[in-house]
C-alpha positions, 0 to 999 in steps of 0.5 A, a space after each residue: 606419557 608413554 601410556 597405551 590407551 585402553 580404548 573405549 566402547 563404540 556406541 555408533 552404528 554403521 549406516 549404509 549411505 549408498 542409497 542416499 548417495 545414489 538418489 543425490 548423484 543419480 546419473 544419466 549415463 551408463 558410466 554414472 551407473 557403473 560408478 554408483 555400483 562401484 560405490 555400493 560395493 566399496 561401501 559394503 567391502 569397507 563395512 566388512 573390513 572395518 578395523 577393531 577399536 585398537 587399530 582405529 585408535 592408532 594415529 593416522 589409521 582413521 585418515 587412511 581409511 577415510 581417503 580409501 573410502 573417498 577414492 572408492 566412492 568418488 573415483 578420480 575424473 581421469 579414471 572414469 568417463 565423463 557423466 551428465 549428473 543431474 543434481 536434485 534437492 535432497 529432502 531434509 526430513 528433520 527440517 521439513 518434516 519435524 520443524 520449519 526450515 531455519 532458512 525459510 524462517 530467516 527469509 520470512 523474518 527478513 521479508 517482514 522486517 523489510 516490509 515494516 521499513 517500507 511501511 514506516 517509510 512510505 506510510 509513516 503518518 497513516 500507519 502510526 496514527 491508526 495502528 492501534 485503531 485496528 485489530 490487525 494492522 498491515 504489518 501484523 497481517 504480513 508477519 502472521 503469514 510467515 513464509 507465505 504460500 506459493 500460489 498466494 497473490 498477496 504473498 507475491 505482491 508483498 515480495 514485489 513491494 519489498 524487492 522494489 523498495 530495496 531496489 530503489 533504496 540501494 539503486 539495484 536495478 536487479 531487485 527492481 526488475 524482480 519486483 516487476 516480475 512479481 507484480 505480473 505474477 501477482 496480477 495473474 494470480 489475483 485474476 484467477 481468484 476473481 473467477 470465484 466470488 467467495 475467493 474474490 471477497 476475501 481479505 487476501 484478494 482485496 489486500 492484493 488489489 490495494 497493493 497492486 494499485 499502490 505499486 502502480 501509483 509510484 511505478 505504474 506504466 500509465 497515469 491511470 493504471 492505479 485508477 483501474 485497480 481502484 475501480 475493482 477495489 471499490 466493487 469488491 468492497 461494495 460486494 463485501 459490504 460494510 460489515 466485512 470492514 468492521 473488525 479484523 483485517 478488514 478495518 485496516 483495509 478500509 482505513 488504508 484505501 478509503 482516501 484514495 477512493 475519494 481521489 479516484 471518484 473526484 478524477 472520474 467525475 462520479 460520486 463515491 460509494 462511501 457517502 452512502 448511509 451504511 458506509 457512513 455508519 461504518 465510520 461512526 462505528 469505528 469512531 465510537 470503538 476508538 473513543 472506548 479505548 484507553 488511549 483514545 485521541 480527540 484528534 482521531 475522532 475529529 479526523 474521522 468526522 471530517 472524513 464523513 464530510 469529505 467523502 461527500 465532495 465527489 457526489 456534490 461535484 457530480 450533482 453540480 455538473 449534472 445541474 449544469 447540463 440541464 435547461 435553465 428552467 430545471 436548473 432554477 428548480 433544483 439549484 436552491 436545494 443543492 446550494 443548501 446542501 453544499 452550504 450545510 456541508 461547508 458549515 460542518 467542515 468549517 466547524 471541524 476545522 476550527 475545532 481541530 485548530 484549537 485542539 492542536 493549539 491546546 494539546 498538540 504542543 510538547 513544550 511546557 509553559 517555560 518553553 522546555 520540552 517535557 519527557 513524561 509519558 503524558 507528553 510523548 503521546 497524543 492518545 495513540 498518535 506518537 509525537 514523532 508523527 503528530 505534526 505530519 498527521 495534524 498538518 495533512 488532516 488540516 490541509 485536507 479539511 481546507 481543501 474540502 472547504 475550498 472545493 465547496 466554495 468553488 462549487 458555490 461560485 458556479 451556482 451562485 455567481 453573485 457571491 463570488 467576491 466573498 467566496 474568493 476571499 475565503 478561498 484566498 484566506 485558506 490557501 497559503 502559498 504552500 497550496 500552490 506548489 507541486 503538491 497543492 490540491 486547490 487553485 483558483 484561476 481566471 482563464 479565457 475559454 481560448 487559453 483553457 482549450 489551447 492548454 493540453 493539460 487543461 483540456 485533458 483534465 476538464 470534467 466535461 459533458 458528453 460531446 453530443 450536442 445539447 438540446 435546446 435551452 441547455 447551456 452550451 458552455 463547458 463545465 467551468 470546474 477543472 480537476 487536475 491529477 497530482 498523481 501523474 508520472 511527472 509528479 509522482 514520487 517513489 516508495 522510498 518517500 512518504 508521498 502516498 501517505 500525504 494523499 491518504 492522510 489528507 483524506 484523498 484531497 492531496 491527490 487532486 487540484 481543482 480550479 474554476 475557469 472564469 470568463 475574463 470579461 466577467 471577472 478579473 483576477 481580484 474577483 471584481 467585475 
């Protein structure tokens, strides 16, 4: 329009940036020092010759002045000698002093989301069916830690799990290698924490040990790597006591790993400490608390009662093996009481199995009487168990109960040979064809001693007495119950599958397979003489 701009008042104040630039681009040579001095002088001269508001408003004046300042502050490379500049991070006082860094918040949110995806992929049934039964579940605990701490073993193992999960999901070996590095880092840090008893009994250390064991279940370098962690976890839980697992995150720790403690006890041929009265009382307390919730479920109550019986199985196996090694006269004295205890446990599991089946048949169907699926709020959930996960929860829980009944029958076959035909018939009725696949947990076989000893897999998994020669009157036969691990490197699956969830939800029975080795001349495949 040809009108001249009258200008306006300047409210900005000049700020000398030379000290900040010196700190950021601190040089290691004399040339760099000379460059920094020239920068400061140029900035000071520029401040003294600052144009008036009218000159600054002229077109092109501001751009020319900026170019002159840039030339003074950062001379052309050809005019200055080569320098060795050391770049250092600049402290962002606004982000780090006033509010958390946005970048850190973004990374923290991404890690929490990736961990949640991992949990829903690798632990769908166990997590969704127990997330309302604990005050703090695993995802909430990870989310509450934000970006974590640099010296925290738990945060390191969480990064290991998330990196490994993403690497295997997207076939990125770089992320898998980073996960392995973080695993080693977490292992070293948790070892340092174990030197302090108070720190060793914390939720963070026990949760770290659990995730270390879970990592080794799928990616361990040896078949028994996870068992070594499991032994440490069992010891830490004993030191903490059942009271530490009643509330808070401790309850989630107990529920998540208790099934694997049963598996480890069976593989090691020892009793599980969870069968002790104080730990049984913990399970009863959890069941009572769940019953008080408005969304309490009959199925979770049945599963909780079933676990209290399943946890006794490793102890029964150990007691039968110990009895097998005693002289015949001593066996005759102790056998009736042991048979009675095993029979009582089997009767309880039979009743729970029947109760679970009736509950599934009457309440577990989402179809109405006319065959159409209901969409109401009542039919979308079975208490706290969403229908999307109910089928898996029910089938895996029933499988664990059946496996427990079969194992008890196999123990009775050893203690009461006269009842073998009836026991074999019940075993076959509880063992559908699917129980004999790669994920089966029980089996009954008839082999000669030569066949069983010549098989490498059989000899390595037999639960046998010590190699010392037995005293006079003691049976020299090997213990006829064979325990085989289904968590070996040949059978295990990665964290992108619900493999570990199938073991945990089946109360640990999905990780082992038992079979009775019988003398061929005594009984054939049909259980007949």
